[in-house]
C-alpha positions, 0 to 999 in steps of 0.5 A: 632210701635205706630200706626196700620191701618186695612183696610177692603178689600171690593168688592171681589165676591162670590168665586167658585172652581178655582177662582183666589183669589189673583187676585180678592183681588188685584183688590178690593184693587185697586178699593178702592185706596189701594196698597200693601207696604212692611211690609203689612200683609193680613189677609184672612178668610179661607172660601174664600180659601176653596171655591177657592180650592174646599174644599166643600162637598154637604151633599146630597152626604154623606152617614153617617156611623154607628159611625156618626149616633150614634154620631149624636144621642148623639149630636142632629146633622145631621148624614151627617154633623157628617160624614164629621166632622169625616172625618176631625178629628184625634180625637174627644175630647168632644161631647155634645149637638150641638157640637163636639170638635175635633183635626183635621188632621192638629192638630188644636183643634176646633168645628166640625173640622172646618166644617162649613155651614155659609156663603156658598151658598146653605143649603146643602153645607159645607166648610172644612178647607184648607188641607194645610193652610200654603201652601195656605198662602204661595201661596197667598203671592207668588202671592202678593209679587211683588205688595208689592215691593218684601216685606217683606209681611205677610199673615195670614189665619184665622178662628173663634175658641172658647177658654177654660174657655172663652165665645164667639169666636175670630179669630185665625191664622190657616195658616201663611206665610212670618212672624213669628207666635210668638213674643218671649220675653224670655231672655229680661228684662222688664221695672223693669229689671226682666228677662222674661222667659215665655213671648211668644206672639201669634202675628199671632193670635193677628193680626187675631183677630184685623183684624176681627174687620173690617171683621165681620161675616156677612159683606162679607169682607173676606180680611183685610189689616193690616199696621204698623207692623215690624217683624224679619225673616219669621218664620215656619208657623202656626206650631209655634202656635201648643202646643205639646199635652204632654204639654197641660193641657186641652187636655185629 
């Protein structure tokens, strides 16, 4: 569109199971003089969604299995944490010192199946990924839609993932509602008249990564408002971003 504005939504308190995240985010927007408009996108870190939904585990309540103990010995990890990771894992793809690369029950590929200790009160509590990230995104969208004048309105749930052959992490979309996760340019011509046959952009991932620039990892900003986008249709949620394992050259 030529211009994009990204606003950090500050002032959302520490979430606890059962808290109304949608209402707390609207209140925070109001305090900073921001209101939702049609074509806005709200990017929400999965951590606050997991907390509100109660996707938390107290490691003191976990008894590790023999498999978890053996795997923890190989990686130098906490057997209790490893047990929780295995419970969220369809398949362990790689195991090395300090990390497990897992395919989660919902098909995501990430470190430790998304189980995380960071930004969680208490040293013995970990968060899990939401059980249904697209459903969580859709629920937030439904709660925010009226405030956005009936939409269109996009919601992206995000988490930080590593990437093959690249250092560091970027925010990616793990849940999407109200907008397509992909922008497909196949069948169009480029500026030189060449027919594009493989140009599909992971636009929801790009939005999540852009939003992370104002959200940060240690700044206590779990929501960002992205303004200036347009899209066609509502898409099929984050499933559009999942590559078929049969076509994945990096997965074994």
